[in-house]
C-alpha positions in Angstrom: -52.5 122.2 -117.9 -51.8 122.0 -121.7 -51.0 124.2 -124.6 -52.2 123.9 -128.2 -50.1 125.2 -131.1 -51.8 125.8 -134.4 -49.4 126.1 -137.3 -50.3 127.3 -140.8 -48.1 126.0 -143.6 -48.1 126.0 -147.4 -44.6 124.7 -148.2 -41.3 123.4 -146.8 -42.2 120.3 -144.7 -38.6 120.0 -143.5 -38.6 123.4 -142.0 -42.0 122.6 -140.4 -40.5 119.4 -138.9 -37.7 121.4 -137.3 -40.2 123.9 -135.8 -42.4 121.1 -134.5 -39.5 119.3 -132.8 -38.4 122.5 -131.2 -41.8 123.3 -129.6 -43.2 119.8 -128.9 -43.4 118.9 -125.2 -45.3 116.6 -123.0 -47.6 119.6 -122.2 -48.6 120.5 -125.7 -50.5 119.4 -128.8 -49.7 120.6 -132.3 -52.3 121.1 -135.0 -51.3 121.7 -138.6 -53.4 123.5 -141.2 -52.0 122.7 -144.7 -53.2 125.0 -147.4 -55.7 123.1 -149.5 -53.8 124.0 -152.7 -50.9 121.9 -151.4 -50.4 118.1 -151.6 -51.0 117.0 -148.0 -49.0 113.8 -148.6 -45.7 115.7 -148.5 -46.3 116.3 -144.8 -47.5 112.7 -143.9 -44.2 111.8 -142.3 -44.8 114.2 -139.5 -47.6 112.0 -138.2 -44.9 109.9 -136.4 -44.3 112.8 -134.0 -46.3 112.4 -130.8 -49.3 114.8 -130.3 -49.2 116.1 -133.9 -52.5 116.4 -135.6 -53.7 117.7 -139.0 -56.7 120.0 -139.3 -59.3 118.2 -141.4 -61.3 121.2 -142.7 -58.6 122.7 -145.0 -59.1 126.0 -146.8 -57.4 127.2 -149.9 -55.9 130.4 -148.7 -55.4 133.6 -150.8 -52.9 135.9 -149.1 -54.5 138.9 -147.4 -58.0 137.9 -148.3 -60.9 136.5 -146.3 -60.0 132.9 -147.0 -57.1 133.4 -144.5 -59.7 134.3 -141.8 -61.9 131.4 -142.8 -58.9 129.0 -142.4 -58.1 130.4 -139.0 -61.7 130.3 -137.8 -62.3 126.7 -139.1 -59.1 125.5 -137.5 -59.8 127.2 -134.2 -63.4 125.8 -134.2 -62.1 122.3 -134.9 -59.7 122.5 -132.0 -62.1 123.9 -129.4 -64.7 121.4 -130.4 -62.4 118.6 -129.3 -63.3 119.7 -125.8 -59.7 119.4 -124.6 -58.6 121.7 -121.8 -56.0 124.1 -123.1 -54.6 127.2 -121.4 -54.1 128.9 -124.7 -54.0 128.3 -128.5 -50.7 129.6 -129.9 -51.1 130.6 -133.6 -47.9 130.2 -135.6 -46.8 130.1 -139.3 -44.4 127.4 -140.5 -41.8 130.2 -140.8 -41.8 131.0 -137.1 -39.1 129.8 -134.7 -38.7 130.0 -130.9 -36.1 132.4 -129.5 -36.3 130.9 -126.0 -36.6 127.5 -124.5 -40.2 126.4 -125.2 -40.7 125.5 -121.5 -40.2 129.2 -120.7 -43.0 130.0 -123.1 -45.3 127.4 -121.7 -44.6 128.7 -118.1 -45.4 132.2 -119.2 -48.8 131.2 -120.6 -49.6 128.8 -117.8 -48.9 131.5 -115.3 -51.4 133.8 -117.1 -54.3 131.4 -117.7 -56.9 134.1 -118.3 -54.8 136.4 -120.4 -54.7 136.6 -124.2 -51.5 137.9 -125.8 -52.3 139.9 -129.0 -51.0 143.1 -130.6 -53.8 145.7 -130.9 -53.6 149.2 -132.2 -56.4 151.8 -132.6 -57.1 152.1 -136.3 -58.8 155.5 -135.9 -55.9 156.9 -133.9 -52.7 155.1 -134.8 -53.3 152.9 -137.9 -54.9 155.4 -140.2 -53.5 153.6 -143.3 -55.8 150.7 -142.3 -58.9 152.9 -142.8 -58.8 152.4 -146.5 -59.3 148.7 -145.9 -62.5 149.3 -144.0 -64.1 151.8 -146.4 -63.3 150.1 -149.7 -64.5 146.8 -151.1 -61.9 144.0 -151.7 -62.8 141.2 -154.1 -59.6 139.3 -153.8 -61.3 135.9 -153.2 -63.5 136.2 -156.2 -62.7 133.8 -159.0 -63.8 135.7 -162.0 -62.1 137.5 -164.9 -61.3 141.2 -164.5 -62.2 141.1 -160.8 -60.0 144.0 -160.0 -61.5 146.1 -162.7 -64.9 145.3 -161.2 -63.5 146.1 -157.8 -62.3 149.5 -158.9 -65.7 150.2 -160.5 -67.6 149.2 -157.4 -65.5 151.4 -155.2 -66.0 154.3 -157.6 -69.8 154.2 -157.8 -70.7 153.0 -154.3 -70.4 155.0 -151.1 -67.7 154.1 -148.5 -68.5 151.1 -146.4 -69.3 151.4 -142.7 -68.3 148.8 -140.1 -71.5 147.2 -138.6 -72.6 147.3 -135.0 -70.8 150.5 -134.3 -67.6 148.5 -133.7 -64.5 150.6 -133.0 -61.8 149.1 -135.2 -58.5 147.8 -134.0 -55.7 146.1 -135.9 -52.4 144.4 -135.4 -50.5 141.2 -136.1 -52.6 138.2 -137.0 -50.3 135.9 -135.0 -51.2 135.6 -131.4 -51.6 133.4 -128.2 -55.1 133.6 -126.9 -57.4 131.7 -124.6 -60.1 129.3 -125.6 -62.6 131.6 -123.9 -61.6 134.4 -126.3 -61.7 132.1 -129.3 -65.2 130.8 -128.4 -66.4 134.4 -128.0 -65.2 135.3 -131.5 -66.7 132.2 -133.1 -70.1 132.8 -131.4 -70.0 136.5 -132.2 -69.6 135.9 -135.9 -72.3 133.2 -135.8 -74.7 135.7 -134.2 -73.6 138.7 -136.3 -73.5 137.6 -140.0 -73.4 141.2 -141.1 -70.0 141.6 -139.4 -68.7 138.5 -141.0 -70.0 139.7 -144.4 -68.3 143.0 -143.9 -64.9 141.5 -143.2 -65.4 139.1 -146.2 -64.8 142.1 -148.4 -62.0 143.6 -146.3 -58.4 143.4 -147.5 -56.1 142.0 -144.8 -59.0 141.2 -142.6 -57.0 138.7 -140.5 -55.1 141.8 -139.1 -58.3 143.4 -138.0 -61.2 141.1 -137.3 -59.9 139.4 -134.1 -58.7 142.5 -132.4 -61.8 144.5 -133.3 -64.3 141.8 -132.0 -62.3 141.1 -128.8 -61.5 144.7 -127.9 -65.2 145.7 -128.3 -66.2 142.9 -125.9 -66.2 142.3 -122.2 -62.9 140.4 -122.7 -60.9 143.5 -123.6 -59.3 143.8 -120.2 -58.0 140.3 -120.5 -56.0 141.2 -123.6 -52.3 142.0 -123.2 -50.9 144.2 -125.9 -48.0 142.0 -126.7 -48.1 139.0 -129.1 -44.8 137.7 -127.8 -43.2 137.7 -131.3 -40.5 139.6 -133.0 -41.5 140.6 -136.5 -39.9 143.3 -138.6 -41.5 145.0 -141.6 -39.1 146.7 -143.9 -40.1 150.0 -145.5 -42.6 149.8 -148.4 -42.9 146.0 -148.1 -46.1 144.3 -147.1 -44.2 141.2 -146.0 -42.1 140.6 -142.9 -38.3 140.6 -143.3 -36.7 137.2 -143.6 -34.1 137.0 -140.9 -30.5 135.9 -141.5 -27.2 135.7 -139.6 -26.8 139.4 -139.5 -30.0 139.7 -137.5 -28.9 137.5 -134.6 -28.1 140.3 -132.2 -31.4 142.0 -132.7 -33.3 138.7 -132.3 -31.4 138.1 -129.1 -32.1 141.6 -127.8 -35.8 141.4 -128.6 -36.8 139.5 -125.5 -39.5 137.8 -127.4 -40.4 134.1 -127.3 -40.8 133.7 -131.1 -39.8 135.4 -134.3 -40.8 135.3 -137.9 -39.9 135.0 -140.8 -37.2 132.4 -141.4 -36.5 130.6 -144.6 -34.7 127.2 -144.7 -33.9 127.9 -148.4 -32.5 131.3 -147.9 -30.5 131.0 -144.7 -30.9 128.0 -142.4 -27.7 128.9 -140.5 -29.5 131.5 -138.5 -31.7 128.7 -137.0 -28.5 126.8 -136.2 -27.1 129.8 -134.4 -30.3 130.3 -132.4 -30.2 126.6 -131.4 -26.6 126.8 -130.3 -27.3 129.8 -128.1 -30.8 129.1 -127.1 -30.2 129.3 -123.4 -28.6 132.8 -123.8 -31.7 134.2 -125.6 -33.6 135.3 -122.5 
């Protein structure tokens, strides 16, 4: 049984190398998607690490816009089309870091071969602030002058959007560990339902909605565990996760999670050193 890690990066190859060396085992393959805006040659030195591969179909990603979803879908499609047998595909950013020995993480997934680990929350009941994303048009990926003026005008004159196929919307973190069966279902669903893909193309932060919504409206919903196995903290009034430092160590240790994000080599690498020194205690 094997595990695939998919890592999205746009900077800091040295931090990525540290992450890769921490999660690489004889039971895993690591796939790296480098934002197309970035010079790929900066990461070429990582090719010497066994079982490290680069995603060929790179996408230029605009934060919180549909290009992020496109990059995820293209990467996942590339991996599943290799026809390798993986228990799960574990989706990480280059600013993630393991809080436990990676063999414990692999064991957890290998012991749950049919389960996907993903945060999901009802948008209608518990994530009501996400509703604005679903009813308003987002033109963030458009490359035209005054696109946000045009966006405001469109949202002023047009009626609120409605999600296709009577889908019940769910949201949550876009970082997950899910089965190839679930991934293939999402890819096939979007291929067969272009209106759904078109709807999410104009949805802000679609990467935090599209996977949960499609899977939880499917026959696979009972195979989804509402836990993405990651410790992520959002500070008040900030759309971005907190960057952890030494002062957060006790909370990281107490989280019981297998991974955490975000960490920054440039801002505080010492927290990574402390995690490494005490890795066996982080259980």
